N, C-alpha and C positions, 0 to 999 in steps of 0.2 A: 194138600197146600199144592200149589201151581210149581212146576219146577220151572217150566219157561211159555212164557206167552207170547205167541205169535201177535204181533199187532200189525194189521196189514196196512200198506204205506197208502194214502190216500191217491185218488185217482189224480192226474195231473190236468193243470189248468190251461186249456186252449184259449183264455181270452175271449171267452163270450161276453156278449155285452147284454149281461145280467147281473143287477146289483144282489139280487135274493140269492141268487146260486153261486155267486162270488163270496158272499157272506158265509154262507153256507160250507164252503170250499175252506174259507180261510178257518173258518173253526175247527174244521177236522183237521188241519195242517196243526192248527195249536194244540189240540188235544192230542194228536199223535206224536208231536215235542215234547209234550207233558210226560206223554207217559214211557218215552222214551229215554227220560230224566234230560234231556237237553233245553234245560231253561237256566235263566240267570245272563247277568250279566258277562260272565265269562264265557258263556257258549253262543254269544253274538255270531262269530266267525260260522262256526258249526251250523248254526242254525240258518245264515244267508246261504251257505253250501248247500245243505239240505233242501232249503227253498227251491233253489234255481234249477235241482233237478226233478223238482215237482212242478214244473214249466214246461209249455210245448208250444210249439208253433210262433208265431212272431213276439209273444208273452216271453219266451223264452230267449230269442234273439234279444229282443229289448234288455232282458234283464243282463245279459253277458254283457253289452256294452255301454249300461247304466253303473251296472253295480259288479261285474267282476272282472272286466278287460282291464289289462294291466295298463295301457295308457289313458286311465280314468285321472282325472285330477282332484276330483272328492274320492278319498280312499277309505272313510272312514263312515260306513253303513253300519246302521244296528235296529235291533228290533227295539221297540218304545214300550214301555211299561204301561 
């Protein structure tokens, strides 16, 4: 029996304009969250925080301004089923 399974964190998404690569990256994020037990409606905030840490460059900046900034008018972001 495994005592501890180290699940690698997926690479950060740089915002590359390639839908196939994005879909592969997104699937790796979803798998990572599932394996970590970070799923379900009650975990939306944690999922968003983790997602923000998995972005880089302009995408990370966009995410901060549109999703995490304290100055937002829209404050209820979530993962849909």
